[in-house]
N, C-alpha and C positions, 0 to 999 in steps of 0.2 A: 608282632601284636596281635594278629587275628589268632595265632596259635595259642596264643597267652590266653586272651578271653575264653577260646573254647574251653581251655584246661579249668579255666575258673568256673565258665558254666559246669562242665562236665563233673567237677569235683563237689558243686553245690548240689547239682541233682543227685549224684551217688550219696549225700549226706541225706538229703531230704528223705530218697527211697530207705535208706537204713532206717531213720527216725521211724517212717510211717508203717514200715514192713511187720513190725513187733504189733503194733497196734492193729494191724489189719488181720493177722493172725489171731489176737484175742476175739477180733468181733466175729471172726468166721469161727471160731471154737464158742463162743456164746450163743452164736445164732444155729449152732448145728442142732440140737435138740428141736429147735421149734421147727426147723425145715425139715427135718424127719417126721416129724408129728402129722405135719402138714402134708407131706409126700403119703403117708401110711393113708390119712383121710383120703386124699384123692383116690387113692387105688380102692378104698372101699365105696366112692361113690359108683351110682349107677351110669351106663353109658349116655343115658340121655343128659343126667347130671353133670358129667365130664364136658359135652357138648356146651351146653349151656354156659359151664365156667367158662370154658375156652373162649367161647364168644363174648362173654363179660370181659374176658382178659383182653380181649382182641380191641373191644370198645374203648377199655381203659388205655391200651396200649396208642391207639387212634387219637384220643383225648389228649393224653399226654404229647405226643408228636405233634398235634396241631398247635397245642397253647405253648410248647415250649422251643419249638423248632419252626413251623411254620409262620405263625405271627410275627416271631420277633424280623424273621427274614424279609416277610411283606411290608413290614411297618419300614424296614432299611432302605427297602426297594422303592417303597413308595416316597419315602425322604430323598432319594436319589433323584427320583424322576421330576420332584416338585422343584429341587436346586435344577436340574437339566432346563426344566419349563423356565425358570426364574433368568438363569443364563440367556435363553433364547429371547426372553422379553426385553432383557438388559442391551443385548445384540441389536435388535431392532430398533430400540429406541435411542441408541448410539448412532446407528445408521441414518435415523430422522434427524438428529440433531446435527449430524455432519452435513446433510443436505441444507438445513435451514443454514449454517453455518456458511454454506459454499454461496448458498443465494445471497444472503445478506452482504458478505464478501465483493461477490459483483454488482449488488446495488450500491455499495458506498464508493466502489472504485467507478462507476458511472455516476452517482452523485460529486464524485470530487471534479468530475471534467466537466458537470454542469455548474459551474460556479462563477460568479462575478470576478473580475480581475481586481485583485488587493490594491485597494486604494482609498485614501484616508477621506477623499470628498465625494466619496459615491454616496449617491441619494435614491433609492427605490421610490419615494416619494415624488421627487421630479421626474423620473420615465413613466412613473404610470401617468400623472397628471399629464404630460404632453400627448401620451398615448389616447389619453380619455379627452382632450380638447380637440384632436381629429375625430374621434367616433368615441360616444354618441355626441360630443359637445360640450364646451364648458357649462353651458346652462344647466344640464340633466345632473351637474355634482352636485349631491346633497353635501356631503363631508368627505375628508380625506384623512385619517390617522395613522401617522406612521409609528413605526415601534422597531427597537432592534435588540438581539438578543446573542450573547455568547454561548457557542457551545462546543462539548468537548473535542478535542483532536487541532484544537486552532482556527476553529470554522466559526461564522457568525450568520445569522439569520436576521434579514431585513425583511419586514412585513410592513403591509398596509391594508388598513380596515377602509373599505368604500361604502359608500351608499348612495344612489344614483336612482334619481327619481323620472317617474312617466316616459320608460323606454318602449317603443314598439317592439314586436318580436324580432324584425330585422335589426333594430339597433342592439339588441340584446346579442343575438348571432353576431354583428358588426365589431362590437364591443369584446366579446371572447377571442374572436379573429386577430383584432387589432394587439392584444395583450401577446398572443400565442405567437406572433410574428417580430416580437422586437429581437432586436440583435442580442439582448442577454436573457438569459434561462431564467423565465418567470414562469411561476407555476400558482394556478388558480386553487388553493387549498380548499376554501369554503365558497359555497355559493347558493344564496336564496332569491328565490324570486317568486312575487307576491302578487298577483293580480288586483291593480284598483278597483273599489267598489266604485267609485263616480265615473270611470271609465273603463270597463272590461277590455276595451283593446291595448291597454298599455300597462306596465308593469313597473314596480319597484325593485330593485336589485339590491341585495347585499353581499359581499364578496370581500375574501382577503387573498391577495395575492404576496408570495413569498419567494424570496431569492436568497441564495446562500453565497457568500462570498471567504475568503480567507482573511483573517487577519492580518493587516498592514503590518 
Protein backbone atom coordinates (compact mmCIF):
# COMPACT_ATOMS: atom_id res chain seq x y z
CA UNK A 1 0.00 0.00 0.00
CA UNK A 2 2.78 2.42 0.94
CA UNK A 3 4.74 1.57 -2.17
CA UNK A 4 1.70 2.22 -4.31
CA UNK A 5 1.15 5.61 -2.66
CA UNK A 6 4.80 6.48 -3.19
CA UNK A 7 4.53 5.60 -6.85
CA UNK A 8 1.42 7.75 -7.22
CA UNK A 9 3.06 10.69 -5.43
CA UNK A 10 6.23 10.29 -7.48
CA UNK A 11 4.29 10.15 -10.74
CA UNK A 12 2.30 13.24 -9.75
CA UNK A 13 5.47 15.16 -8.87
CA UNK A 14 7.08 14.17 -12.16
CA UNK A 15 4.01 15.31 -14.09
CA UNK A 16 3.99 18.66 -12.29
CA UNK A 17 7.72 19.07 -12.91
CA UNK A 18 7.32 18.32 -16.60
CA UNK A 19 4.56 20.91 -16.88
CA UNK A 20 6.48 23.60 -14.99
CA UNK A 21 9.90 23.09 -16.63
CA UNK A 22 8.97 24.59 -20.02
CA UNK A 23 7.31 27.58 -18.39
CA UNK A 24 10.32 28.17 -16.13
CA UNK A 25 12.56 28.07 -19.19
CA UNK A 26 10.34 30.54 -20.99
CA UNK A 27 10.33 32.86 -17.95
CA UNK A 28 14.12 32.64 -17.66
CA UNK A 29 14.50 33.36 -21.37
CA UNK A 30 12.14 36.34 -21.14
CA UNK A 31 13.97 37.79 -18.15
CA UNK A 32 17.47 37.18 -19.50
CA UNK A 33 17.76 40.55 -21.34
CA UNK A 34 16.59 42.49 -18.30
CA UNK A 35 19.00 40.59 -16.06
CA UNK A 36 21.90 41.24 -18.46
CA UNK A 37 21.01 44.91 -18.61
CA UNK A 38 20.96 45.15 -14.80
CA UNK A 39 24.34 43.41 -14.53
CA UNK A 40 25.81 45.80 -17.08
CA UNK A 41 24.49 48.81 -15.17
CA UNK A 42 25.83 47.39 -11.92
CA UNK A 43 29.34 47.06 -13.40
CA UNK A 44 29.23 50.71 -14.51
CA UNK A 45 28.47 51.93 -10.96
CA UNK A 46 31.09 53.53 -8.79
CA UNK A 47 32.44 51.42 -5.88
CA UNK A 48 30.61 53.62 -3.38
CA UNK A 49 27.36 53.24 -5.32
CA UNK A 50 27.84 49.47 -5.40
CA UNK A 51 28.29 49.45 -1.62
CA UNK A 52 25.15 51.51 -1.16
CA UNK A 53 23.25 49.18 -3.47
CA UNK A 54 24.52 46.14 -1.59
CA UNK A 55 23.46 47.72 1.69
CA UNK A 56 20.02 48.47 0.27
CA UNK A 57 19.75 44.89 -0.98
CA UNK A 58 20.73 43.57 2.45
CA UNK A 59 18.13 45.79 4.15
CA UNK A 60 15.49 44.59 1.71
CA UNK A 61 16.48 40.98 2.32
CA UNK A 62 16.26 41.51 6.09
CA UNK A 63 12.86 43.19 5.68
CA UNK A 64 11.53 40.28 3.63
CA UNK A 65 13.03 37.75 6.05
CA UNK A 66 11.51 39.54 9.02
CA UNK A 67 8.03 39.82 7.53
CA UNK A 68 7.83 36.55 5.64
CA UNK A 69 9.71 34.25 8.05
CA UNK A 70 10.26 35.71 11.53
CA UNK A 71 6.81 37.20 12.14
CA UNK A 72 4.86 34.08 11.05
CA UNK A 73 7.12 31.84 13.16
CA UNK A 74 6.83 34.22 16.15
CA UNK A 75 3.06 34.30 15.77
CA UNK A 76 2.90 30.52 15.68
CA UNK A 77 5.12 30.25 18.78
CA UNK A 78 3.05 32.90 20.56
CA UNK A 79 -0.15 31.01 19.81
CA UNK A 80 1.49 27.82 21.08
CA UNK A 81 2.54 29.60 24.28
CA UNK A 82 -1.00 30.86 24.82
CA UNK A 83 -2.37 27.35 24.36
CA UNK A 84 0.17 25.94 26.80
CA UNK A 85 -0.69 28.64 29.35
CA UNK A 86 -4.41 27.90 28.90
CA UNK A 87 -3.78 24.18 29.42
CA UNK A 88 -1.83 24.95 32.60
CA UNK A 89 -4.66 27.17 33.84
CA UNK A 90 -7.16 24.40 33.06
CA UNK A 91 -5.03 21.88 34.95
CA UNK A 92 -4.89 24.14 38.02
CA UNK A 93 -8.66 24.69 37.84
CA UNK A 94 -9.34 20.95 37.56
CA UNK A 95 -7.09 20.30 40.58
CA UNK A 96 -8.97 22.94 42.57
CA UNK A 97 -12.31 21.43 41.59
CA UNK A 98 -11.09 17.97 42.60
CA UNK A 99 -10.07 19.28 46.03
CA UNK A 100 -13.49 20.93 46.39
CA UNK A 101 -15.21 17.70 45.35
CA UNK A 102 -13.21 15.66 47.87
CA UNK A 103 -14.03 18.14 50.66
CA UNK A 104 -17.73 18.11 49.79
CA UNK A 105 -17.72 14.32 49.62
CA UNK A 106 -16.19 14.14 53.12
CA UNK A 107 -18.68 16.74 54.39
CA UNK A 108 -21.55 14.75 52.90
CA UNK A 109 -20.32 11.54 54.51
CA UNK A 110 -20.01 13.33 57.85
CA UNK A 111 -23.48 14.83 57.46
CA UNK A 112 -24.97 11.40 56.76
CA UNK A 113 -23.53 10.12 60.04
CA UNK A 114 -25.03 13.10 61.88
CA UNK A 115 -28.65 12.36 61.09
CA UNK A 116 -31.56 11.43 63.28
CA UNK A 117 -32.88 7.92 63.02
CA UNK A 118 -35.50 7.34 60.33
CA UNK A 119 -38.84 7.54 62.08
CA UNK A 120 -42.25 8.76 61.05
CA UNK A 121 -43.04 10.17 64.50
CA UNK A 122 -39.85 12.19 65.04
CA UNK A 123 -40.52 15.78 66.11
CA UNK A 124 -37.71 18.28 66.43
CA UNK A 125 -40.29 20.64 67.92
CA UNK A 126 -40.80 18.33 70.93
CA UNK A 127 -37.06 17.74 71.40
CA UNK A 128 -36.21 21.45 71.37
CA UNK A 129 -39.18 22.39 73.57
CA UNK A 130 -38.10 19.91 76.24
CA UNK A 131 -34.53 21.26 76.14
CA UNK A 132 -35.76 24.85 76.48
CA UNK A 133 -38.06 23.91 79.34
CA UNK A 134 -34.97 22.92 81.31
CA UNK A 135 -32.97 26.00 80.28
CA UNK A 136 -33.76 28.88 80.10
CA UNK A 137 -37.29 27.89 81.18
CA UNK A 138 -40.67 27.64 79.49
CA UNK A 139 -41.61 31.18 80.53
CA UNK A 140 -38.79 32.55 78.35
CA UNK A 141 -40.11 30.98 75.18
CA UNK A 142 -41.79 33.56 72.97
CA UNK A 143 -42.60 31.28 70.04
CA UNK A 144 -41.62 27.99 68.42
CA UNK A 145 -42.37 27.46 64.74
CA UNK A 146 -41.54 24.03 63.25
CA UNK A 147 -41.01 23.25 59.56
CA UNK A 148 -39.94 20.29 57.42
CA UNK A 149 -38.37 20.11 53.98
CA UNK A 150 -37.48 17.16 51.78
CA UNK A 151 -33.95 17.24 50.37
CA UNK A 152 -32.40 15.34 47.45
CA UNK A 153 -30.87 11.97 48.22
CA UNK A 154 -33.65 10.71 50.48
CA UNK A 155 -32.94 13.27 53.22
CA UNK A 156 -35.33 15.41 55.23
CA UNK A 157 -34.55 18.67 57.00
CA UNK A 158 -36.33 19.44 60.26
CA UNK A 159 -36.14 23.04 61.48
CA UNK A 160 -37.52 25.08 64.37
CA UNK A 161 -37.56 28.89 64.51
CA UNK A 162 -37.30 30.14 68.10
CA UNK A 163 -37.88 33.44 69.86
CA UNK A 164 -36.68 33.67 73.46
CA UNK A 165 -37.33 36.72 75.61
CA UNK A 166 -35.47 38.41 78.46
CA UNK A 167 -32.51 36.05 78.77
CA UNK A 168 -29.48 36.87 80.80
CA UNK A 169 -26.08 36.25 79.25
CA UNK A 170 -25.71 33.13 81.39
CA UNK A 171 -29.07 31.82 80.20
CA UNK A 172 -28.03 32.35 76.57
CA UNK A 173 -24.94 30.25 77.18
CA UNK A 174 -26.93 27.56 79.02
CA UNK A 175 -29.46 27.43 76.18
CA UNK A 176 -26.84 26.93 73.51
CA UNK A 177 -25.04 24.33 75.59
CA UNK A 178 -28.27 22.46 76.25
CA UNK A 179 -29.07 22.27 72.54
CA UNK A 180 -25.55 21.08 71.67
CA UNK A 181 -25.70 18.40 74.41
CA UNK A 182 -28.84 16.73 73.06
CA UNK A 183 -28.58 13.04 72.14
CA UNK A 184 -29.55 13.88 68.55
CA UNK A 185 -27.45 16.08 66.22
CA UNK A 186 -29.09 19.51 66.35
CA UNK A 187 -27.36 22.48 64.73
CA UNK A 188 -28.05 26.16 65.40
CA UNK A 189 -28.02 27.50 61.83
CA UNK A 190 -28.87 31.14 62.64
CA UNK A 191 -28.53 33.14 65.85
CA UNK A 192 -29.46 36.77 66.53
CA UNK A 193 -29.02 38.28 70.00
CA UNK A 194 -30.51 41.70 70.72
CA UNK A 195 -29.96 43.68 73.91
CA UNK A 196 -33.24 44.91 75.40
CA UNK A 197 -33.59 48.66 75.69
CA UNK A 198 -35.68 48.45 78.88
CA UNK A 199 -33.12 46.23 80.65
CA UNK A 200 -29.61 46.32 79.23
CA UNK A 201 -28.67 43.21 81.23
CA UNK A 202 -31.12 40.95 79.34
CA UNK A 203 -31.37 39.90 75.71
CA UNK A 204 -33.94 38.74 73.18
CA UNK A 205 -32.75 35.78 71.14
CA UNK A 206 -33.90 34.54 67.75
CA UNK A 207 -32.45 31.32 66.39
CA UNK A 208 -33.11 28.45 64.02
CA UNK A 209 -32.36 24.88 65.03
CA UNK A 210 -31.89 22.30 62.27
CA UNK A 211 -31.64 18.51 62.23
CA UNK A 212 -31.24 16.18 59.27
CA UNK A 213 -32.90 12.81 58.94
CA UNK A 214 -33.50 10.12 56.38
CA UNK A 215 -36.94 9.65 54.97
CA UNK A 216 -38.74 6.86 56.75
